[in-house]
C-alpha positions, 0 to 999 in steps of 0.5 A, a space after each residue: 319823165 316817169 309815167 304814173 301807174 294807173 290804179 287796178 280796179 277789181 270787182 268783188 261779187 256779193 254773196 248770193 242774196 236769193 232768199 229761199 221761199 215756199 208756198 203753203 196751202 191748207 184746204 179741205 184737209 189737204 196740206 200742200 207745200 211748194 218750194 222754189 228752185 233753191 235748196 229747200 229743207 222741208 221738215 214735217 212732224 205729225 202728232 195726234 193728227 196735227 201736222 207741223 211744217 218747217 221750211 228751212 227752219 221757218 215754222 209755217 204752222 200746224 194743220 189737221 191734215 188728211 192728205 199731204 202733198 210736197 213739191 220741191 224745185 230744182 235745188 238740192 232738197 231734203 224732205 224729212 217726214 216724221 209721223 207719230 200716227 200717220 195720215 188718214 189719206 194720201 201722200 205725194 212727194 214730187 222732187 225737182 232736178 238735183 241731189 235730193 233726199 226723202 227720209 221717213 226715219 223719224 216716224 214711229 213704227 206704228 205710223 201708217 199712211 192709209 191712202 196711196 203714196 207717190 214719190 217722184 224723183 226728177 232728174 238726178 246727177 251722177 253723184 252716188 245716191 243723188 236721189 236717196 229715198 230712205 223709207 224707214 219705219 213707216 207703214 204704207 197702207 194704200 192699195 198702191 205705192 208708186 216710186 217714179 224715177 228718171 232715166 238719168 242720174 243715180 238713185 236709190 230706194 232704200 227701205 227697212 223696218 217698214 211695210 207696204 200693204 198693196 202693190 209696190 210699183 217702181 220705175 227708173 230707180 237705179 237701186 231698189 233695196 228692200 231690206 236692212 243692209 247694215 247687218 244690225 237687225 234693224 228690221 225687214 221690209 214687208 210687202 203685202 202685194 207684189 213688187 214690180 220694177 220697170 227699169 227698161 229705160 234706165 241704163 246706169 253703166 256710165 255712172 262713175 262709181 263701182 258696180 253701178 248696175 240697176 238692181 232689185 233685191 229682196 233680202 235681210 229677212 224681207 218678205 214679198 207676199 205676191 210676185 217679184 217682177 223686174 224688167 231691165 234695160 240696155 245696161 246691166 241689171 240684177 234681180 236678187 232674192 237672198 240673205 233670208 229674203 222671200 217671195 210668196 209668188 213668182 219671181 220674173 226677170 225680163 232682162 235687156 241687152 246688157 250684162 244681166 244677173 238673176 240670183 237666189 241665195 247670197 253665196 257664202 262670201 257675201 256681207 249678209 249670208 243666207 238663202 232666198 225663198 221663192 214659193 212660186 215659179 222662177 222665170 229668167 228671160 235674158 237679152 243679147 248680152 251675157 246672162 248669169 243665173 245663180 241658185 245656191 246657199 240652201 235656197 228653195 224654189 217651190 215651183 219650177 225654174 225656167 231660164 231662156 237666155 239669149 245669145 252670148 257666153 251665158 253662165 249658170 251656177 247651180 249649187 256651187 256655193 251650198 246646195 238648193 231645192 227646186 220642187 218642180 222642174 228646171 229648164 235651161 235654154 241658152 242661145 249661141 255662144 260658149 255657155 258655162 253650165 256648172 253642176 252642183 258641188 253640194 247636195 241639191 235636188 229638182 223634183 221634176 224634169 231637168 232639161 238643158 238646151 244650148 245653141 251653137 258653141 262650145 258647151 259642156 255639162 257633167 251630171 253626178 250624184 250631187 244633183 238628185 232629179 225626180 223626173 227626166 233628164 234631157 240635154 239638147 246641143 247645137 252643132 258646136 262642140 258638146 261635152 256631156 258626162 254622166 257619172 251618177 250612181 243613183 239616177 234611174 230615170 230616163 236620160 236623153 242626149 241629142 246633139 247637132 252632129 258637131 264635134 262632141 263627146 259623151 262619157 258614162 263613168 258611174 263609179 258603181 259601173 252600172 246605169 240602171 235607167 233608160 238612155 238615148 244618145 243621138 249624136 245628130 247628123 254631121 261629121 263630128 268628130 264624135 266620141 262615145 266613151 261608155 268605159 266599163 258601164 253596164 246599161 241595165 235598162 233600155 239603151 239607144 245609140 243613134 248617128 254614131 259614129 
């Protein structure tokens, strides 16, 4: 007798019946909108001082708001702000965890948030531009605009055709791009105060896409009237002023322990090509990883340049892709390692002194007529191998080379056969081997040779 087959039971799940909801409160000129932990689209439109709110296409009414506060939950949220005239008071946007976007591109270019503004991102994911802050067109007129990110996840502060009247303070944002990256001339970002970026807790090295470095960049004609200050963390960090970007004050880079890059000038191979301008001083304090510094593409520094690089195989590229101008002095101090110091390949100038100090390792530098120095030239080497070549025919100042007694070579080979300045070459106490090669150079000034052979 055959057994009967038992019917197979299956369970078909119902669709998600959770209904997104929002809470709106208007009191004493302050409009507050709160979303839940589902994906929420907040659509705000202001016209002539009246602010209309839609959440997930539902119309929640219009209000004469002075201040605006928006908080979303842990979904994938969008906050879309379109201002015709702006806000008389403050703007606050607080995002939850997830992939979120804040956009102001519907705003008129004359619209202004007159009070302070704060945008907090929450925790993002590893998705490219998980937190995307598209601050286009709008003017931020308050004394401070705060952009507060999270150490976790990918994030982008993307600005163009907008302005910040006061301080722009940014923390834990992977990419801070101040300028139009489309190449379409949409419009630069103008900052009336300083830009301060603190990424000391942000490490983006593990994000699964190309070039996940933390970066702060002023470019595409954007201008920062005050200082441009960047603090890096344990991963790769970059601070750049290029493609016709400019800083009215000082540019300061405090790098962490990762692979770090500071650059002024885009290089001719970039998508947007152009010089950078820093009217004040440039300071680069490196970490324990590889530190790189670029100054090229016809860029200008009005003050002095001071590089204090840590241990590691650091790289300094000066005028290798078009030249540069430094109004003050330039000082390069590198730690122990095999440092790459490339002299200009195009006409460049330093108004004051030019000093290089390197630690123990294999180091070399060539000084020739592509670089004009108005003050003294000093090279100080460690106990490793140093190779210094002087071939300038135009420099007539004071040259000092002091080495640490290790295997070193100093060569003079100006094409004219004459060095008309004063020079001191001290090989240092040590067993070398030491090589001094004056060739046929005639030293017409004061010349001192010490600890040789």
